[in-house]
SEKOL-142955 format. One record per residue (C-alpha): x, y, z. Coordinates in steps of 0.001 Angstrom, whole numbers, padded with zeros to 6 digits, always signed. Layout:
<nodes>
XYZ/...
</nodes>
This chain:
<nodes>
+084180+043177+088522/+084993+043943+092161/+088678+043341+091477/+088549+045529+088414/+086874+048403+090245/+089450+048206+093023/+092294+048343+090524/+090729+051258+088728/+090305+053205+091956/+093901+052572+092951/+095201+053859+089633/+092914+056846+089243/+094744+060113+088680/+092248+062257+090494/+089831+062740+087650/+086315+061683+088506/+086024+059976+085129/+089285+058029+085308/+088765+054293+084800/+091932+052830+083299/+093211+049755+085129/+096237+047464+084989/+095357+043794+084696/+098234+041498+085691/+098569+038054+084083/+100732+035228+085472/+103121+035404+088386/+101202+036858+091322/+098673+038537+089073/+094935+038221+089345/+094614+036504+085947/+096066+033192+084858/+095783+033731+081099/+095632+036593+078592/+092167+035403+077552/+090841+035909+081100/+092234+039423+081239/+090897+040190+077763/+087354+039309+078863/+087508+041843+081707/+089459+044551+079887/+087813+047911+079323/+088873+050744+076976/+092177+052275+078035/+093321+049384+080222/+096804+047878+080297/+097331+044110+080406/+100742+043126+081767/+102111+039616+081215/+104698+038120+083566/+107301+035763+082073/+105730+032495+081017/+104152+030563+078163/+100516+031352+077405/+097796+030519+074920/+096261+033155+072683/+093347+035542+073153/+090914+037848+071401/+090971+041509+072485/+087829+043553+071841/+088348+046689+073941/+089701+049895+072386/+092889+051711+073439/+094388+048656+075103/+098068+048144+075815/+099144+044498+076079/+102775+044225+077131/+105427+042169+078839/+106177+042994+082462/+108944+045502+083092/+111238+042815+084510/+110626+040313+081704/+113690+039448+079654/+113352+039527+075847/+111697+036322+074674/+110450+035327+078140/+106775+036105+077480/+105646+033615+074842/+102263+033156+073160/+101813+029799+071421/+099368+026911+070999/+096097+026856+069092/+095118+029938+067125/+092004+031821+068216/+089000+031464+065938/+091116+029718+063327/+092993+032993+062769/+095850+033982+065064/+097411+033735+068503/+096283+037294+069238/+093185+038551+067436/+092909+042322+067863/+089326+043446+067296/+089587+046757+069173/+090887+050065+067864/+094112+051853+068862/+095801+048847+070468/+099508+048540+071353/+101432+045269+071743/+104878+045420+073364/+107653+042953+074196/+105815+039692+073467/+106955+036618+071487/+104574+034762+069147/+105510+031232+068123/+104154+028458+065942/+100812+029853+064753/+099178+027353+062382/+095618+027564+061001/+093511+025225+058847/+093555+027718+055968/+097352+028078+056091/+097183+031700+057302/+097831+031215+061001/+099229+034528+062257/+101031+035650+065353/+098751+038703+065355/+095591+039283+063300/+094629+042975+063207/+090887+043396+062682/+090430+046805+064313/+091785+050227+063395/+095337+051286+064319/+097669+048685+065790/+101208+049348+067029/+103595+046434+067636/+106900+047180+069374/+109830+044973+070443/+107933+041811+069539/+109271+038511+068206/+107639+036225+065662/+109063+032745+065097/+107775+029832+063039/+104341+031277+062272/+102480+030900+058984/+102024+034672+059029/+103709+037134+061331/+101227+040029+061392/+098179+039889+059137/+096085+043080+058940/+092534+043070+057572/+091321+045768+055193/+090112+048607+057443/+089690+052076+055945/+091825+054708+057644/+093811+052217+059713/+097547+052486+060406/+099701+049456+061226/+103031+050342+062852/+105775+047788+063492/+108846+048901+065440/+112033+047124+066510/+110588+043638+066032/+112007+040359+064734/+110474+037912+062263/+111990+034530+061454/+110880+031234+059945/+107603+032480+058445/+106118+029735+056256/+102643+028446+055488/+102115+024739+056153/+099783+024422+053159/+101328+023739+049771/+098986+026154+047960/+099545+029071+050362/+102430+031408+051057/+103256+033052+054356/+104324+036684+054734/+106066+038130+057783/+104022+041351+057588/+100946+041454+055356/+098829+044609+055328/+095662+044538+053284/+093657+047657+052342/+094606+050091+055103/+095670+053742+055114/+099317+053264+056036/+101876+050608+056916/+104982+051720+058822/+107810+049234+059466/+110980+050520+061101/+114020+049153+062917/+112971+045522+062454/+114689+042314+061293/+113374+039683+058871/+115115+036341+058211/+114569+032716+057118/+111341+033233+055194/+110000+030556+052835/+108103+031072+049552/+106201+034173+050630/+107322+037796+050926/+108868+039412+053968/+106695+042529+053674/+103557+042610+051536/+101485+045774+051607/+098285+046826+049887/+098191+050002+051976/+097640+053378+050337/+100986+054468+051786/+103842+052148+052791/+106889+053338+054735/+109738+050855+055257/+112804+052407+056907/+115894+051246+058766/+115190+047503+058620/+117255+044399+057849/+115503+042047+055434/+117961+039190+054935/+117084+036082+052916/+120594+034594+053064/+119296+031541+054946/+115771+031610+053546/+113886+030788+050370/+111446+033669+050214/+110074+035334+047103/+110142+039160+047046/+111797+041007+049877/+109115+043709+049560/+105886+043441+047558/+103576+046414+046931/+101140+044689+044533/+098635+047523+044209/+101051+050424+043959/+100279+053549+045969/+102724+055821+047771/+105895+054291+049179/+109055+055261+051020/+111737+052561+051201/+114766+054106+052890/+117981+053106+054687/+117315+049363+054721/+119735+046468+054354/+118147+044152+051779/+119696+040769+050963/+118550+038397+048228/+119585+034882+049194/+121079+032121+047031/+117902+029995+047009/+114943+032362+046511/+111509+031116+045498/+111470+034044+043065/+114741+034241+041181/+114715+037683+039773/+113046+040474+041785/+113892+042115+045105/+111212+044841+045348/+108009+044339+043336/+105732+047326+042705/+102281+047183+041098/+102484+043558+039984/+098765+042881+040556/+097436+046058+038949/+097273+044445+035493/+095257+041438+036587/+091877+043007+035936/+090889+043405+039575/+088390+046021+040692/+090771+047739+043089/+094150+049405+042864/+095735+052146+044910/+095828+055663+043471/+099270+056930+042434/+101516+058464+045055/+105175+059417+045374/+107495+056394+045395/+110991+056982+046755/+113603+054268+047185/+116694+055841+048687/+119798+055095+050728/+119329+051324+050775/+122055+048701+050556/+121069+045732+048409/+123226+042598+048293/+122414+039763+045918/+123621+036188+046389/+121295+034902+043664/+123044+033141+040771/+121215+034954+037953/+120170+038508+037167/+118066+040276+039804/+116028+043446+039330/+116334+045614+042421/+113117+047593+041842/+110627+046228+039293/+107774+048588+038416/+104612+047250+036757/+102134+049889+037919/+099101+050480+035696/+098412+053274+035130/+102109+053984+035328/+103320+055590+038535/+106938+056693+038274/+109356+055923+041076/+112598+057621+042081/+115702+055694+043157/+118625+057578+044709/+121844+056692+046523/+121220+052943+046700/+124306+050730+047042/+123840+047609+044897/+126321+044766+045427/+126284+041583+043335/+128041+038870+045327/+126852+036473+042599/+125175+037043+039254/+124304+040618+038344/+121885+043363+039304/+119606+045475+037140/+118724+048608+039057/+115160+049149+037891/+112436+048728+035338/+110902+051472+033198/+109039+054389+034787/+111816+054682+037335/+114287+057530+037723/+117657+056307+038974/+119860+059082+040344/+118165+061564+038028/+118239+059401+034889/+114989+057986+033521/+115070+054241+032864/+113183+054491+029577/+112438+052396+026527/+115562+053791+024844/+117623+052532+027764/+115990+049150+027315/+116864+049079+023618/+120514+049609+024462/+120461+046611+026795/+119108+043822+024634/+121403+041406+026395/+118939+041299+029258/+115864+040719+027126/+115860+036987+027715/+115623+037330+031489/+112287+036448+033108/+110568+037522+036280/+108634+034769+038029/+106037+036026+040521/+105348+033280+043050/+102719+030715+042062/+101953+032711+038908/+104204+031394+036145/+107043+033111+034274/+106898+036410+032398/+109452+037598+029862/+111615+040579+030747/+110466+042616+027761/+106868+042127+028891/+107787+043997+032049/+109625+046764+030178/+112733+046263+032289/+115610+048601+031615/+119085+047186+031453/+120502+049670+033893/+123223+048153+036082/+124455+050235+038983/+126511+049782+042101/+129671+047867+042531/+130465+044182+042337/+132772+042449+044684/+135860+040713+043357/+134197+037312+043508/+131471+038547+041158/+133880+039940+038579/+135216+036595+037351/
</nodes>
């Protein structure tokens, strides 16, 4: 505590109540590991990690910032090894915590849900982080009113080691809002790149590219709610675990569960979607119950292989409702099935999918 009080005094801004301190880890810092610094950390402190490889930690204090040192090159501050409490490399129990510039690698847990970061408190912001080879990238618990924000981060090689589990790069349970922006997702396996049960999901300006992966949905919003999916590059790879859907909306609302998000505006706009899948892929599949209409505008859909159906019913595409009459005029697609992961195969008509093909096909797809 003497060290902590000295640091706090040195950093005080003149206010008698000032107590925030900077706790340095590695290099010439006072702490050898993040876990040691976490035990001493008080609300409002900053924990700075010098370049190096460290084991994980649990952070309980509120308003913490845990970041790489200013002179650390990208990827030079690495958290790996055994997960904490059977959960994650970093377990964030405090509220209003920020993580910046840190790499999380190889998280594996007995239950198959080993995460780079497990968010148990309210409001977590992750910026310029890297996640490689984890079973889950970021896994957020259900916390009412919480906001999870992910900015300019990279996720690759997310895959559960258990055969009966799937790993998601970002998985938000029942929180207020998920915001993902400026981030890159690649090389997923079986699970989804972004899965959100949040009341409001905002996914903007990202690259979600399954060209070298075998993931299922690129984006999964199983309980509906409000959503903005804008200005993303979305790529369905040639070997997906789910053959036929890029963005899934409301797929779990018909399963008889006791919870589902209330309706909210759903806008899918200005995205570029490229499909390398050999069959027919639905860009936006809507199974919300009760029905919650979505609006698709100005999306560029490119079938490098196979073909693309823009949307299911209860979706307005560039001002035109994809309705049952549109479906009747597209009986050629009625045999197509959507296969949610680990859940069997469902006929296209059961989903009410409209046969609305938009966008352009490249020359290779026109043969």
